[in-house]
C-alpha positions as CSV (number, residue, x, y, z in Angstrom):
1,M,-29.1,-3.7,55.0
2,L,-27.5,-7.1,54.8
3,Q,-25.7,-6.2,51.5
4,K,-24.4,-2.9,53.1
5,F,-23.1,-4.9,56.1
6,L,-21.2,-7.3,53.8
7,E,-19.7,-4.3,51.9
8,Y,-18.6,-2.9,55.2
9,L,-16.9,-6.1,56.1
10,T,-15.2,-6.1,52.7
11,L,-14.2,-2.5,52.3
12,E,-13.6,-1.3,55.9
13,K,-12.8,-4.4,57.9
14,H,-10.9,-6.1,55.0
15,Y,-12.2,-9.5,56.0
16,S,-11.4,-12.4,53.7
17,S,-14.1,-13.6,51.2
18,L,-14.4,-16.9,53.2
19,T,-15.1,-15.0,56.4
20,I,-17.7,-12.8,54.7
21,Q,-19.4,-15.9,53.2
22,S,-19.8,-17.3,56.8
23,Y,-21.4,-14.1,58.0
24,E,-23.7,-14.1,55.0
25,R,-24.8,-17.7,55.5
26,D,-25.5,-17.1,59.2
27,L,-27.6,-14.0,58.5
28,L,-29.5,-15.6,55.7
29,D,-30.4,-18.4,58.0
30,L,-31.7,-15.8,60.5
31,Q,-33.6,-14.1,57.7
32,S,-35.2,-17.4,56.5
33,F,-36.3,-18.1,60.0
34,L,-37.9,-14.7,60.5
35,I,-39.8,-15.0,57.2
36,E,-41.1,-18.4,57.9
37,S,-41.8,-18.2,61.7
38,E,-42.1,-14.5,62.5
39,S,-43.6,-13.0,59.4
40,I,-40.7,-10.5,59.1
41,S,-38.9,-10.1,55.8
42,D,-35.7,-8.2,56.9
43,A,-33.3,-9.3,59.7
44,E,-32.7,-5.6,60.8
45,H,-36.3,-5.4,62.1
46,A,-35.9,-8.4,64.5
47,T,-36.7,-7.9,68.1
48,A,-34.7,-9.4,71.1
49,K,-37.5,-11.9,71.6
50,Q,-37.4,-13.0,68.0
51,L,-33.7,-13.4,68.1
52,R,-34.0,-15.6,71.2
53,N,-36.6,-17.6,69.3
54,F,-34.1,-18.2,66.5
55,I,-31.6,-19.5,69.0
56,I,-34.2,-21.9,70.4
57,Y,-35.0,-23.0,66.9
58,L,-31.4,-23.8,66.2
59,S,-31.0,-25.7,69.5
60,N,-34.1,-27.8,68.5
61,K,-32.3,-28.6,65.2
62,N,-29.5,-30.2,67.3
63,L,-26.9,-27.8,66.1
64,S,-23.7,-27.9,68.2
65,E,-23.2,-25.1,70.7
66,K,-20.2,-24.0,68.8
67,S,-22.2,-23.6,65.5
68,I,-24.9,-21.7,67.3
69,N,-22.4,-19.4,69.1
70,R,-20.9,-18.5,65.7
71,K,-24.3,-17.5,64.4
72,I,-24.9,-15.4,67.6
73,S,-21.5,-13.7,66.9
74,S,-22.5,-12.9,63.3
75,I,-25.9,-11.5,64.5
76,R,-24.2,-9.3,67.1
77,S,-21.8,-7.9,64.5
78,F,-24.7,-7.1,62.2
79,F,-26.6,-5.2,64.8
80,K,-23.5,-3.3,66.0
81,F,-23.0,-2.2,62.4
82,L,-26.7,-1.0,62.3
83,L,-26.0,1.1,65.4
84,K,-22.7,2.4,64.0
85,I,-24.5,3.8,60.9
86,S,-27.4,5.1,63.1
87,Y,-29.9,2.8,61.5
88,L,-31.0,1.7,64.9
89,D,-31.0,3.3,68.4
90,I,-31.4,0.2,70.5
91,N,-29.4,-3.0,70.2
92,P,-31.6,-6.1,70.4
93,T,-28.6,-8.4,70.9
94,I,-27.5,-6.7,74.2
95,H,-28.8,-9.6,76.3
96,L,-28.2,-12.3,73.8
97,K,-25.7,-14.7,75.5
98,N,-23.6,-17.4,74.1
99,L,-24.5,-21.0,74.9
100,K,-22.3,-22.8,77.3
101,Q,-20.1,-25.2,75.4
102,K,-19.3,-28.7,76.7
103,K,-15.6,-29.2,77.0
104,K,-14.5,-32.2,74.9
105,V,-11.1,-33.7,74.9
106,L,-10.2,-34.4,71.3
107,L,-7.8,-37.2,71.0
108,P,-5.5,-36.8,68.0
109,Y,-4.7,-39.6,65.6
110,T,-1.6,-41.5,66.8
111,E,1.6,-41.5,64.7
112,D,0.9,-45.2,64.0
113,E,-2.6,-44.3,62.7
114,I,-1.1,-41.6,60.4
115,Y,1.5,-44.2,59.1
116,S,-1.4,-46.7,58.5
117,I,-3.3,-44.0,56.5
118,E,-0.3,-43.3,54.4
119,T,0.2,-47.0,53.8
120,Y,-3.4,-47.4,52.8
121,I,-3.2,-44.4,50.4
122,N,0.0,-45.8,48.8
123,S,-1.6,-49.2,48.3
124,C,-4.5,-47.4,46.6
125,E,-2.1,-45.6,44.3
126,A,-0.3,-48.8,43.4
127,G,-3.5,-50.4,42.2
128,K,-4.5,-47.5,39.9
129,D,-3.8,-47.3,36.2
130,N,-2.3,-44.2,34.5
131,S,-5.7,-42.8,33.7
132,D,-6.4,-42.3,37.4
133,S,-3.0,-40.9,38.3
134,F,-4.2,-37.3,38.4
135,E,-6.7,-38.0,41.1
136,T,-4.4,-40.3,43.1
137,L,-1.5,-37.8,43.1
138,R,-3.9,-35.0,44.0
139,N,-5.7,-36.8,46.8
140,H,-2.5,-38.1,48.4
141,L,-1.1,-34.6,48.3
142,I,-4.2,-33.2,50.0
143,F,-3.8,-35.6,52.9
144,E,-0.1,-34.9,53.3
145,I,-0.5,-31.1,53.2
146,F,-3.2,-31.3,55.9
147,Y,-1.1,-33.4,58.2
148,Q,2.2,-31.7,57.5
149,T,1.1,-28.1,57.7
150,G,-2.1,-28.1,59.9
151,I,-3.9,-25.7,57.5
152,R,-7.7,-25.3,57.5
153,R,-9.8,-26.8,54.8
154,M,-10.6,-23.5,53.1
155,E,-7.0,-22.4,53.3
156,L,-6.1,-25.6,51.4
157,L,-8.7,-25.0,48.7
158,Q,-7.4,-21.4,48.2
159,L,-3.8,-22.4,47.8
160,K,-2.3,-21.0,44.5
161,T,0.8,-22.1,42.7
162,S,2.1,-18.6,43.2
163,T,2.0,-19.1,47.0
164,I,4.2,-22.2,47.0
165,D,8.0,-21.5,47.3
166,L,9.5,-24.8,46.1
167,K,13.0,-23.4,46.3
168,N,12.8,-22.4,49.9
169,H,10.5,-25.3,51.0
170,A,7.6,-23.1,52.2
171,I,4.0,-22.2,51.5
172,R,2.3,-18.9,52.1
173,V,-1.2,-19.3,53.5
174,T,-3.9,-16.7,53.7
175,G,-6.0,-17.4,56.8
176,K,-8.9,-15.8,58.6
177,R,-9.3,-12.0,58.1
178,N,-6.7,-12.2,55.3
179,K,-3.8,-12.8,57.7
180,E,-0.8,-14.4,55.9
181,R,1.6,-16.8,57.4
182,L,4.6,-18.8,56.0
183,I,4.7,-22.5,56.8
184,P,7.9,-24.6,56.2
185,I,7.5,-27.9,54.4
186,T,9.7,-30.9,54.1
187,Q,11.9,-31.8,51.1
188,K,9.6,-34.9,50.5
189,L,6.5,-32.8,50.5
190,T,8.2,-30.2,48.2
191,E,8.9,-33.1,45.7
192,Q,5.3,-34.3,45.9
193,I,4.0,-30.8,45.1
194,N,6.5,-30.4,42.3
195,A,5.5,-33.8,40.8
196,F,1.8,-32.9,40.9
197,L,2.4,-29.4,39.3
198,A,4.5,-31.0,36.6
199,Y,1.6,-33.5,35.9
200,K,-0.9,-30.6,35.6
201,I,1.4,-28.6,33.3
202,N,2.2,-31.7,31.1
203,F,-1.5,-32.5,30.6
204,G,-2.7,-29.0,30.1
205,I,-4.6,-28.8,33.3
206,P,-5.1,-25.3,34.7
207,Y,-2.7,-24.8,37.6
208,E,-3.4,-21.3,39.0
209,Y,-5.0,-23.1,42.0
210,L,-3.3,-26.2,43.4
211,F,-6.3,-28.4,44.1
212,T,-8.8,-28.5,41.2
213,N,-10.5,-31.1,39.0
214,K,-9.2,-31.7,35.5
215,N,-11.1,-28.7,34.2
216,G,-9.3,-26.3,36.7
217,K,-12.4,-25.9,38.9
218,I,-11.5,-25.6,42.6
219,L,-12.7,-28.7,44.6
220,S,-15.6,-28.3,47.0
221,E,-15.3,-28.4,50.8
222,K,-17.6,-31.4,50.8
223,Y,-15.4,-33.3,48.5
224,V,-12.3,-32.7,50.6
225,Y,-14.1,-33.6,53.8
226,N,-15.4,-36.9,52.3
227,L,-12.0,-37.8,51.0
228,I,-10.3,-37.4,54.4
229,H,-13.2,-39.1,56.1
230,R,-12.8,-42.1,53.8
231,Y,-9.1,-42.3,54.3
232,V,-9.2,-42.0,58.1
233,S,-12.2,-44.5,58.4
234,M,-10.0,-47.2,57.1
235,V,-7.6,-47.2,60.1
236,T,-9.3,-45.6,63.1
237,T,-12.5,-46.0,65.2
238,K,-12.3,-42.5,66.6
239,D,-15.5,-40.5,66.2
240,K,-13.9,-37.5,64.5
241,K,-12.7,-38.2,61.0
242,S,-12.2,-34.8,59.4
243,P,-9.6,-32.4,58.0
244,H,-9.9,-30.4,61.3
245,M,-8.8,-33.5,63.2
246,L,-5.6,-33.6,61.0
247,R,-5.0,-30.0,62.0
248,H,-5.5,-31.0,65.7
249,T,-3.2,-34.0,65.2
250,F,-0.5,-31.7,63.5
251,A,-0.5,-29.4,66.6
252,S,-0.5,-32.3,69.1
253,H,2.3,-34.2,67.4
254,L,4.5,-31.0,67.3
255,L,3.8,-30.4,71.0
256,H,4.5,-34.0,71.9
257,N,7.9,-33.9,70.0
258,G,9.1,-30.7,71.8
259,A,7.8,-27.8,69.8
260,E,7.1,-24.6,71.7
261,I,3.4,-23.7,71.9
262,N,4.0,-20.2,70.6
263,S,5.6,-21.6,67.5
264,I,2.6,-23.9,67.0
265,K,0.3,-20.8,67.4
266,E,2.1,-19.1,64.6
267,L,2.0,-22.1,62.3
268,L,-1.8,-22.5,62.9
269,G,-2.4,-18.8,62.3
270,H,-4.1,-18.2,65.7
271,S,-4.3,-14.6,67.0
272,S,-4.3,-15.8,70.6
273,L,-2.6,-18.5,72.6
274,A,-5.9,-19.6,74.1
275,A,-7.1,-20.7,70.7
276,T,-4.0,-22.9,70.3
277,Q,-4.4,-24.5,73.6
278,V,-7.7,-26.1,72.4
279,Y,-5.6,-28.2,70.0
280,T,-3.1,-29.4,72.5
281,H,-3.6,-32.6,74.5
282,N,-1.3,-34.2,77.1
283,T,-1.9,-37.8,77.7
284,I,-1.6,-39.2,81.2
285,E,1.7,-40.9,80.0
286,D,3.1,-37.5,78.9
287,L,2.2,-36.0,82.3
288,K,3.8,-38.9,84.1
289,K,7.0,-38.5,82.1
290,V,7.1,-34.7,83.0
291,F,6.5,-35.5,86.7
292,N,9.2,-38.2,86.9
293,R,11.7,-36.0,85.0
294,S,11.0,-32.8,86.9
295,H,9.4,-33.3,90.3
296,P,11.6,-34.1,93.4
297,F,9.3,-37.0,94.3
298,G,9.3,-38.3,90.8
299,L,13.1,-38.2,90.7
300,K,13.2,-40.0,94.0
301,N,10.9,-42.8,92.6
302,K,13.3,-43.3,89.7
303,K,16.3,-43.6,92.1
304,D,14.4,-46.2,94.2
305,E,13.5,-48.2,91.1
306,N,17.2,-48.3,90.1
């Protein structure tokens, strides 16, 4: 039934291959647990109690609430599908509730930290010989695209040469559930992309996908994560050092410099404003500035100071 469900997501729901892979991973995790701990070979035969046991098992593995809730969502969708095709009469997930997530304030990297990362990358490039120039050009470009566009890791890995409009300074990104969006890029970033593509073409490196190794194979998620982690670790002591934090930083810096939150929502590819608000963060200094600029008492304080 798992295969039928995945076909349903592909053919009827038109989900992207990346989204479908996530569903498949979550359900295979459930199936492995059921085989090992509950002596059941197929997920569709799981009872409500066994599904709760799976959630307890995940919690004991110290998975984050967010990761567990994603798996719960995948399981719910799977059993809704089984009801839809009349394979089941009763939904065992009806009382399966999401875990309460702790609210964490994610502090973005500062503009000074971003500048320091770029300085570090440039110094690395200056010390490389020509034989390493492919990797240095590529890796620098990966960082710049993350910070300047706010795209997700898998969106970056799926970028094709055909989706980059160098003439109009824009890239077309395919996000979750195959939703496309157009993101503007700077003249400088356009030139970096152009230089990297020219290098690939000159040295006969396959260029259908933008970010590959020298044989044209798409880079792995792990490689990209480790690359960004290494760069960021050189300049910050913040706990989070990941591509996702560059996405968060992209949104926060836009907001801090006056961008409308609805515009940020479109650039990030969110379907709801609530999702975008997770990435926004006002420091106490920002709030003080708004108060002093806008509130009558704040204006009075400024006059008194003068």
